[in-house]
N, C-alpha and C positions, 0 to 999 in steps of 0.2 A: 225398646221392643216394638213400639208403634211404628217407628221409622223403618225398622227391618221388615215388618209386615207390609208396609207401603211399598218398599223397594221390591219385595217379592211379587206383590200384586202387579207392579209396573212391568216386571220381567215377564210375568205370565201373559199380560195383555200384548206385549210386544211380540212374544212368540206366537200367539194366536193370530196376530195380524201378518207377521213376516213369513212363518213357515209354509203356509199354503202357496206362497208365490215361488215358482221355480227359479233358482239362481242359475244364471247362464254365464256370468263373468267371474272368473277366478276359481270356479269349482268344476269338477269333471261333468261335462254335459251328459245327457241321457244317452243310452246305447243307441248307436245308429247315426248320431249327429257327429259332425266334425269337431275335432279338438284342435285349437290353435296354439301354437308354440313359438316363442321367440328364443333364438339361440344367439348368445353374445360371445363371439371369439375375441378374447382380449388382445389389445395392442393393434399394431398394423402400421405400415409405412415406416416413417423414421422412428416411430415408437416401437422399438423391437422387442421390448420385454427382456427377460433373462436369456443369456446365451447358453445354448445346449451343445453346440459343436462349432467347428470352423464355418460351416455353411448354414446352420440351422438355429433359429431363435424361437422364443416362445410364440411370437406372432405367427410363425409358419405352422407350428404344431396345432395351435388353437384353431386356425382357419381350416387346416386340413381336416381335423376332427369334426368341426362344425359342418363343413360341406358333406362329409361322409354321413354324419348323423342326419342331416336334412334328407339326403337321398334314401337312407335306410327307412326313415319314418314315412316318407312320401311314397314308398312302395304300396302303402295302404291308402285308400281314398279317405280314411277316417282322420288323417292328419294334414293340417295346413301348417307349414313351417316357414318362418321368416328369419333371415340372418340380419344382424345389425351391420355386418360388412361381409361382402362376398369376394373381396379382392384384397391384395396387399396394399392397403391405403390407410392413412391415419383418419380415424373417425372420432370426433369429440364425444365426451360424455353426454353433452346436450343433444347431439344428433342421435346417439344410441337411445337416449331416453325418448326422443321424439318417435323413433321407430316403434318402441314398445307402446307408447301412448296411442299412436295412430292405429296400430294393429290390434291393440287391446287383447292380448293373448290370455289363454286359460292358465298357462304356466310360463315361467321365465327360467332359462338355464344359462349360466355364465361359465365359460371355460377359461381356466388359468393354469399356469405352472408355478409351483412354489419355489422358494429359495431362502437360504439363510438358516439361522438357528444351529450352525455348525454342520460339518460334513457328515455327521452320523444321523442327522434328522432325515427321515424317509417316510414314504407312505402318502396317502391321499387324505384330503380334508374336505368336508362339506359344510358350507356356510349358508345360513338362511336368515332372513330378517325376523328378529324376535319381538319387534315392537316394544323395546325396553322403555321408551319414553312414556311417562304417565299421560293419561288423557288430558290433564290440565295443561300440558306443555304443547299440545296441538291446538287447533282452533277451539277456543273455550266453548263448552256446551252451554246452551241456553237454559237448560233445566235438567232435572234428574233423569228424565226419560231419555234425552239425547246422550247423556253420559253413559247410561246403561247400554244403549244401542251401540255406542262407539266401542265399549268394552267387548260386546258380543261380536262385533265385526272384526276387531283385532284378533280375538281368540279363534275365530273361524278360519282366517287366513294363516294364522300361526300354525294351527293344527294341520292344515293342508300342506304347508311347507315342510313340517316335520315328517308327515307321511310320505311326501315325495322324496325327501332326503333319505329316509329309511329304505325306500324301495330301490333307490339308486345304490345305496350302500350295500344292500344284499347282493346285488349283481356285480358290483365292483370287487367284492370279496373273491370272486372267481378269478379275477385278473391279478389282484394283489392280495393273496391270502394273508390274513392276520396283519395287514398293513394299514388298516383304517386308523386314523387319528381322531375319529369321532365326529359327531355333529356339533357345530359351533354356531353360536348366535352372533350375527354381525349385521350392521345396516348395509343395504345394497342401494347405492346412490342412484343408479339408473332408474329404479322403479319406486323411488321414495314417495311419489305422488299417486302410485297405483296400488290398489289392494288386490294383489294376486299372489298365489303360491310361487315361491322363487327359491332357487338353489344356485349357489356358485361352487364349482368343484375345482379344487387345486389338485391337478393330476400329477402327483409326485414332486420330488425336489430336484431342481437342476443342479444343486450343490452337492448331491449325493451321487457317487459314481454308478451304483447299481440302478438307482431310479433313472438317472440320465440315460443309461444304456437302454432301459425299457421304453422310455418316452420317445426316443429317437428310432426305435425299431418299428418297422411297418406292420408286422404281424400283431405286436402289442397295441399299436394305435388302433387297428381294426377291432381288436378284442375290447378295448375301452369303449369304442363306439357302439359295439353290440351290447355291452353292459349298460351303457347309458340308454340306448334304445329300449332294451328290455325293461329297465327300471321305469321309464316313462310310460310304456305300454301297461305295465302292471299297475301303475298309479291310476290309470284311466279305466281299469276294469271295474 
């Protein structure tokens, strides 16, 4: 009982010290300030990703949507958007991670196309980092206060990632009605050393005929971009 009271008191003190300080990294900035975003179009160059047609691969679709999404968001002066690649070139995970670390965005969006699980598998999926690893598996805390602070930090960014995922999911439902495969918890290697809200979206299955037709359709691609843009804007409101 005494230990529980002590822990509660430590949490209270940490909240008193931390909460008055405005968070500017990883959380939505105050109204009127710019929001920074990194978009990561998967694959590129010789790393083609999954095949969608005789002339189109995953790398082509993710880059096209990333560029369109960047243009859509930057119509407003409120958004600064950086792509991890802006051409058909192979970019290593370490180089993509460096872009994220250098730009230090408020959110990270990864674009992929799914495949596998049989020809009947269809729909879109949203992945976000759930911080499944216990605090003890990260850099060991020096004391109880640092352990509590670590837990609070993990929960803060997890909650933001979930909120971002839900916002995107609501808007994607207009493009793929009743095709959501849910929100899923998975590590995102590129941002493993950054504590920022992040979402990776798998935009349909290349191995499903109906999904493949949608993914390669120009009008659907633009609709997906609008859905992603609206989801991001809603998150920052």
